[in-house]
C-alpha angles and dihedrals in degrees: 000000000000090000086057091046096049101034106023109025091153088070091057092044090055093047091054091047092050091046093046091052090049094048092047088063102029136039097235135014128216121221124195114189113194124209136168127245116194099219123117096227126098099254142138113190109208112218116202102163095272141040116245110238094022105051123037111234092230095053113105127289088030134192124318091229135057121257093249090048091049095052098039115028102023096049090043090057089048091051093050089051097048090049087063094048098264116129114229115188125171111250095322095149106001109028090166091235102124113113093246098047111116092232090066084079087075095059128071089260098102102032092111096035116147090231111087094208089053093048093051091053095045087053091050087046094065087073097046136081110215130189131183116219110206105193126205114219100265095055094055099042121077109276146084094302093056089047088051090052093053093047090049092053094045092051089049096049095096093050094044089053092047094245097115138036114262137187101308111193134178094231138009115254112249120236103238118215117230114261116263092231093074110120128207113256125180135179127194127185140184136195141148093273114025130021124185149169132206135177137181129189142147095295103042148293144275132201120190120183122183124194133202088278122053090271116136127205115198141192126179128173144163133217118256102185133278099045125132112262089249097050137074116172109315095339118098127184110179137170120231131180123314097018093301120146131192127204120205129180135163122170143054126346127186113235115211118187091221140350101256107151122241134191096195109072099205092050092050095045091050089070091057135089131197122250132180114230143178121198131184118174133166124205116210115192116231093233138336131291127042095323108137095207130101150119130280129209133172149090136289120194119190121182092340096312114115125202130181117236123209113167149151111248146191124207118202123191100189095281120153095282092055090058094046125114092233129024135174127190118179139169105226098189125245088070092298124134129182128212122184134167140170140179143179094018090301119144112263118265133185143107146267116238105213116177095326095318123107114220111194120235109236098183132006130180120190116193135176141087105302087221095043127095099245136064121194116209137189127184136183113208126215100277097042107274117138127213130189131195141157121218118197130202122268100164129010126197118178117189122190113206119195124206096092139060108265100024117241120247112209110193127200116195126177108209140198127196116255106263093026129101106205123066111257103194150313138289121201127192131178121195143141115283115222093176098060 
């Protein structure tokens, strides 16, 4: 709000003129403020100045809507969105409560502000109902989810304007925080056709699918409250009996033509298109116990085209290897799987899974250019036997994460063994990015 006042006062002046004109003819005005939320889940977070269940509506600065508008129009809009497969929580991520949020003009917070223009808007705002619509990517890009958003708003216009009865309720449903006990779980798989990664945690979930070309299919989502621990949006990742897991997804995916990294989000998103997908995968552990290795089978349908997936897979449930700065998991053939991890400059450690038996790695040496396609590996097993192999890159996804100086680069590389054609597993590295 201060930025608008100081750098674009004409915007606030025009907003005041529009509101004054409406209120000269009508008792109240309705304001919808549209923002973008860069998650790949069909969702509209409805910001009303507070989060039910966390903030009491009577606590200053208070909500941006009247009680009647809340229990009638806002919840009717939410019901219309959900009927079209679009989640509509109340301020789960963006409640529009921060001091500088524009919607705070529609509370009592700025009635005595020193700035005349802000005071004028705050006075007009007392006769307004204002809602912030935080739109996920699919509901603002062309496609069925944006069509659903438009239909829901059109259907709700009479209720929003107070010209038709809406969904009157006795109390506003609270938004529930995810339980603190949610553990991070991830799954990676590799085959001669499709490679993929997925993870789910207390905050949200990611799903990345790589094809034979450099194409990347991506889902990202955040928890909005009340979900099962194994579900975020339309993505579910659940354990069954005997160490088995199943993955289910139905909804939008972003389709990128390649995995070129980008620092500017809007520039990166401009290269993507929206696809509709359905995924069903079953993870079968290689053997009992705490072994992370297994196989994966199922189907993926993207824009009506279905393919079968059969792959080697690694399941990680936030053990020491999942938190390491470097990690390598490979299928070596002949019922052998290798898991190595290293952190803080320490030498790599891990084990070889051989026909259900875990053989400790006494020594391991990884060599090669960190930015090159190959990694050379020598390992000495418990008992003294040495093994040497070279893994080469099939897919590479570098992700630069801010928040530190220098930024951190996390790199995901699908690998195959030299001399083989099918991808055998994944390598992860985390290091400071001097080039960002």
